[in-house]
BALOVEX-297755 format. One record per residue (C-alpha): residue in one letter; y, z, x. Coordinates in steps of 0.001 Angstrom, whole numbers, plus 500000, padded with zeros to 6 digits. Example, Ala and Ser with C-alpha at 12.3 -4.5 7.8 and 13.67 -1.06 7.14 Angstrom:
! residues 2
a495500507800512300s498940507140513670
***
This chain:
! residues 407
m500053499961500065a502230500845502834s501711497314504447v502752495688500904n506025497694501152v506682496686504645r506028493184504184d508451493201500986q511225494812502920k510803492225505849i511037489510503566e513915490914501328q515707491176504890q514996487607505731r516459486597502117q519353488417502831l519990487080506346m519716483774504637e522063484183501902l524594485440504626k524541482730506898m525117480490503747k528202482514502568q529676482324506138k529530478404505967r530671477847502683q533639480239503801n533947478486507013s537029475980506931g535484473673509484m532712472981507039v535271470472504953q533722467371504665a535618464786507137n536532461047505677d534860458866508271l535559455417507122r533565452708508362v535799449672510103g537161447550507241s536137449598504339a539408451354503567k541647448640505066r541846447115501438p545099446516499823i546148448279496988s545872446426493623g548733446490491520s546793445085488648r546259446860485342s543206445724484239r541512448394487017e542504451967486588l542406454080489871h541483457782489829g542643459681493123y541536463113491770d541631465534494746g540396468653493408p536868470247493772m535657468117490436q536441465442492645f532928465829494637l530799466765491991m528968463573491841s529707462403495193p527084462555498239v530021463939500353n530357467286497852p531654470088500426d530613472425497911q527099471560497425v524296473989498413i522547472443501466p518839472963501522l517763474818504384q514354473871505868t512017477017506221n508658477772507916r506427480853506970i505014482446510135s502370485131510153t502897488183512554y502366491719512540d504741494656512152e505277497994514359l502466499440512488g499974496528513168n500081495288509748q499613491293509091i503025489930507478e505039486604506702v508072486102507290l510498483129506781t512517481174509831i515371478630509240d514760475090510955d517908474483512939d517202471331514152n520416469657512335s522876472565513445g524293470599516312e526011468307513545e528034470900512177e529884471308515651e531589467859515549e535228468151514755s535953466783511205v539046466282508625p538905467249505670v539851464571503039c541102466862500246s541474470128499184v538347472073498370g539472474939496166r542830474361496469d545508475542494784a546417474195491285s550254474836490924t551943472921488648d554083471098491472d551125469160492812i549108468581489538c549205464728489230a545869463957491103d546092460446490641a549043460290492724a547759462801495535v547477461429499488a544371462733501453p544355463192505069m541466460499507016q540207459939510316a538370456695511199r535634456758513265v537155455232516600p540798456149516546r543052454196518230r544965455193521235d548243453141520446d549087455306517032s547956458608517582p550506461219518523s548127463586519929q547127460659522225t550155459127523367a551936459652526392e554879461252524259i556133465023525157e556181467482522762g559778468592521784s561321471832522468v565000473505521214e567480472592523976g570571474608523658a572117476149520872v570131475916517615e573071474915515720t573493471758517877f570286471001518408v568985470788514696t572131467809514354t571398466285517504p568608463010517240a565226463454518774k564713462479522382h563490458733522432g559680459214523280t559435462969522264l557442464445519360y558515467487517372k555833469019515313c557399471619512899r555944473466509803i557430474530506890a556959477596504932r557580477998501179d558296481414499763r557800481970495878k557619485718496151g560054487588493895m561870487643490617d563197484069490392r561548482264493709g558995480978491588l561815478673490187y564361478907493359p561625479271496421t563143479770499859y561763477307502824f561437478008506358l561588475246509318h559915476513512515l559225474191515510e555545474924516602k555299475774520340d552142476381522225y549486479566521667g550538479664517975k554471480722518641k556882479056516774v560865478783516908f562829479168513805l564643476084513005l566388476387509183a566153477471505902a567020476117502447r567091477511498736k567974475825495919r571151476667494083k571229478178490943k573671476857488251s573840473653489615a574107470354487119t571870468618489821s568932469561492321n571203471283495176y569702472502498255l571439474654500836i570565474283504525s571268477030506986t570474478131510530d570356481700509126p567511482502506587t569537485590505327e572883483684505124l572293481124502460t575852480162501414r578423477487502131q580790480076503138a578646481410506109d579255480297509637s575524479370509714f575841476577506812a574327473593508062g574370471047505282k572954470254501991l570568468115500067r571867466721496528s570253464597493783n571366462331491397l571296463429487398l567809461622487117g566496463263490241t565713459690491618a567885459568494709f568656462397497256t571472462562499776v571658464625502712y575003466057504252d576186468121506767n578505470892506409g581629469446505667k583371468956502568a583574466159499844w586280463644500255r587116464123496776k587910467843497399h590242468263500587d592838466569502637h590242464463504435a590510466852507365k586924467724507717t584922465143505268r581532465860505319y578904463313507359e575976461568505429l572725461834507085a570462460146505085s569675458875501594i566119459138500047i565233456972496825y561862457458495001d560900454241492990t560826455542489456n557124454890487421v558281453930483784l555603451842482707g553159454622483703f551501452905486912k548920455415488813g549419455614492433p551086457477495487r555184457822495488k557028455038496855m559864456091498936t563050454401500887v564949456285503394i568391454980504365l569511456443507807p572987455928509763g572394453406512645m572057454386515916t574302452960518883p572992451217522187d573111454752524090r571123456043521124q573792457988519222r573983458369515531v576767456192513874a579108457979511877i578695457376507963v581684459398506591p582655458199503167q585875457962501798d585129456270498342d582000455711496687s581557452243498081e580944453782501300t577973455788500869l574438454919501987l573198454589498515e575968452049497615r575484450327500902l571969449570500268k572688448466496912s575297446331498133q572801444797500752n575476446001503184y573186446638506476d575677447362508901d575331450436510571i571883451831508744v568300451633509098v566059451470506090l562516452780506225h560007453226503649n556908455665503076k553512453925504753t551326452654502044p548091454681501407v544827452792501200w542516453176498366n539094454551499838e535986453658497383e533942456625498883t536618459487498239q538019457658495132s541476458816496323y544172457350498354v544348458177502098l546211458118505324n545720459212508848f547737462248509682h545684462564513026g544718465951512000r547777467306511133v547369467297507431t544328469280505869q545021469113502150a545556466156499608s548794466077497491v550991463929495832k554191465309498639n551736463820501582f553326461089503521q554810459147506776i557663456982507088v557941453843508927h560160450761509610d558573447546508253s559032445972511673d556453448420513281p554401450284510787e552296452137513444y555655454041514929v555515456895512257v559004458308512423m558347461017510152q555218462166508631f555039465508506231g551916466795504548r550027470067502991i548060472130504965s547570475452502665e548763476548499191d552483477276500735v552362475773504380f553261471969505387t553481470046508389m556610467962509286d556662466169512387f559345463668513492r560387461261516314y563667459332517377p566217458421515591l565656461652512870c567135465049513970a565452467917512405l568188468187509636q567578465248508461a563873465338508536f564272468724506748g566455467164504140i563911464657503363a560819467278503343l562665469056500863s563447465941498168s559352465729498311f559320469090497165d562008468506494033s560967465054493200k558206464707490555l558334461400489726a554975460240490450c553543462373487768e555875460833485030
***
């Protein structure tokens, strides 16, 4: 009788060890499935035809009928072995076959968020863009494999955030969204940090949406405790039109209508989101207008003295002098994951309608800026020349505000 009890105890211990190992595997963030695309399978144009509806749901239900379901229970190969316990009684134990354990050590890039938040700002799954990674990444377009230098803050932060990025330098940043407090669910605060080695980071900018404003209006400051226009740390603002389809990033000057033109504000960028009035499903389409750059890589001053001189009006009138027009890179449709995907080179880990890359039509492999989700309230933001930190932060804030892709 004692031998039977000992054998049952041994089997129960083996079962508990197996359950613990499975629990650790499911909780391990590295176990999220990678989107290893075959060459040529994902490079297919996104169809504009309405005869075929494309679904890009990126939640956990996305994978239930998929062979790459990250939540599926992985069957374990077990072997039953006869042995003897310390009392000399013969017992049977279960062992786990680890022949395939080596495959889990390979680096993987998640396609979609598993168990990701279902917040109301990101519920339009048909427009979500997921990160992807090809089997053989090309060396010429990967930020991590080029000869680029990772940028750092030089001089005073107040000057650095408005200075164009150095040519050949990549600035890796992170945005944290704080929605805690009485009213921060509607008016969250955003904090921009420059990432450094060994997990360190340097604070650059903070922003918060202004209350009692007719349009979306974000104050941007170099001091997270002083988010007011009167503070010396006031760096600029982002403001939208009445429809929320166009945004403009300004410096800390004043509007030309409201003063004697002694300190007229500069326009640093404008962002236009294409409206979705016909109900087409798909990711957002963005147009970014920047001031042009001089031969010595200085920003052209855009200081409107009337409405016809703004960046938005210059684009409408097709006056391309002294401006640069960029667009978001078009994601591709992946049949295997049934979602739109972009290659963020490991910097983005969750699918989101906010994920985007900004490029120029003449060189779509040179990513001027990329932005994407890595957790519920944390996002990465990387930028290069000719952007500055204030411009890139303003473009990212417009992505938080706009919901046009879900109309």
